[in-house]
C-alpha positions, -999 to +999 in steps of 0.1 A: -025-495-267-002-475-289+035-482-284+056-455-300+090-469-291+111-475-323+121-511-328+157-506-315+143-490-283+119-519-278+147-544-280+170-525-257+142-524-231+135-561-235+171-568-229+170-547-197+137-557-181+123-584-203+095-564-219+089-534-241+069-504-229+039-516-247+041-551-232+044-535-198+013-513-205-007-543-216+000-562-184-009-531-164-042-525-182-052-562-179-046-560-142-068-529-139-096-542-162-097-580-160-115-594-190-109-564-212-098-570-247-065-552-253-046-548-285-011-534-291-002-513-322+030-495-331+022-462-347+058-451-351+066-481-373+062-479-411+031-499-422+017-503-387-021-502-384-051-515-365-062-551-365-081-560-397-117-547-397-112-524-367-115-486-364-104-463-336-140-453-330-147-489-321-126-488-289-134-477-254-100-461-249-066-456-264-034-455-243-001-441-255+032-453-240+064-435-232+090-433-260+125-420-266+111-400-296+117-362-294+085-346-306+103-313-316+123-333-342+108-339-377+113-376-384+092-403-401+086-418-367+074-386-350+052-377-381+035-411-380+029-410-343+015-374-344-008-383-373-020-413-354-029-391-324-048-367-346-068-397-359-075-407-322-088-372-315-110-372-346-124-406-337-138-393-304-123-422-285-110-410-251-072-414-248-046-414-221-008-410-224+023-413-201+054-393-206+060-390-244+023-398-247+014-365-232+039-348-255+024-365-286-011-354-277+002-318-271+019-316-305-011-332-323-034-306-309-012-276-317+010-272-286+048-274-284+074-296-268+111-289-260+141-303-242+135-299-204+151-265-195+158-278-159+174-310-172+169-347-166+140-358-143+150-393-134+137-421-113+109-401-096+091-368-102+091-352-067+065-330-051+039-330-079+012-305-070-023-302-085-032-269-100-063-250-088-084-268-115-065-300-109-075-303-073-110-312-084-102-329-117-112-366-117-078-376-132-063-370-097-091-383-076-074-400-046-041-382-049-030-361-020-021-324-022+015-333-030+029-366-043+058-384-061+056-407-091+079-427-113+094-406-140+123-407-165+124-379-192+145-352-207+117-334-227+087-314-215+056-297-227+065-261-235+031-248-244-002-266-240-027-264-268-055-238-268-082-247-243-061-274-225-063-277-187-031-278-167-038-303-139-005-306-121+031-296-122+063-295-100+095-275-097+113-294-125+085-298-150+057-272-153+032-296-170+031-329-151-006-336-160-031-321-184-064-325-201-065-318-239-096-315-259-092-313-297-113-321-328-140-339-308-117-360-287-105-358-251-071-368-237-058-371-202-021-374-198+008-373-173+045-366-178+053-394-153+048-432-155+020-445-133+022-478-152+057-486-142+066-510-114+098-501-095+119-528-112+113-510-145+123-477-130+156-494-119+160-508-154+155-473-170+182-459-147+207-486-157+200-481-194+204-443-191+234-443-167+256-423-191+229-396-195+225-394-157+262-389-153+264-363-180+235-344-163+254-343-130+229-366-112+255-392-105+293-393-106+298-429-119+279-459-133+285-476-099+265-448-082+237-452-107+238-490-101+237-487-064+207-464-065+190-487-090+197-517-068+179-500-039+149-493-062+149-529-073+151-541-037+121-520-028+102-535-058+108-569-043+100-559-007+077-528-009+071-528+029+108-522+036+107-488+054+145-485+054+146-485+016+116-462+013+132-438+038+166-439+020+149-432-014+126-406+001+094-424-010+060-430+005+030-451-003+021-430-033+050-448-050+055-480-030+019-491-030+010-503-065-027-495-061-019-458-053+008-456-080-018-466-106-043-439-096-045-419-128-049-450-150-076-464-128-094-430-128-093-428-166-106-463-171-134-458-146-145-424-158-138-419-195-136-456-207-166-465-185-186-436-199-177-446-234-186-482-228-220-472-213-228-449-242-221-476-267-245-501-252 
């Protein structure tokens, strides 16, 4: 599991919700694959690497977390993260990415990323719709014809790499899910966050309250806080129909099993195939 949050972002997230994005991802993966050996690395950090004696080719799958990095900016952190992703592709190990993870894979394979032209997509990506190819793609197996998902991002994929498959999009973000094949490797990714529980969505809203106000999505920090409080309450009591109704959500978000659909499909299909082939 590759956590590309810089150190200051990790600490801010821990102060908000008690864990970094990578720590959240590890917990989620262990819940989906009990008994699996999971390791966390930090490719954006200087001097970061794999555990001693390990190689990328030795893993059944690689997961990339979200991150505040802007992949259209040339910085040491973005360079290190993109170089890591190119090594993942070259290793042949299947990979999955959420939010910035999709953007990292896009840039590594020759596509482009930009600031989202329609602005901040915050709390939930609404009315995500599979493309024609996406309707039969195994990444979305079990998803309905239209669904919502946790999402917090200001950047988007501008152009997918050559040969990539657009799997899903919505009105705000054209590329919500994609498959990218490059240099012998395959990547499945989503612009949203299937790994996030609703308390972490609430935490993200509180951390980014000023940005939400600047984007015109709220008029005050109190408004952001009230919305985040409802999301938090729904996390604690996912069967509360009044909160789901007020937030405009259904079981695709409130039911953790359905919320994790893409991660489960990746583990069962690509990681499972990889594990079988290595026996």
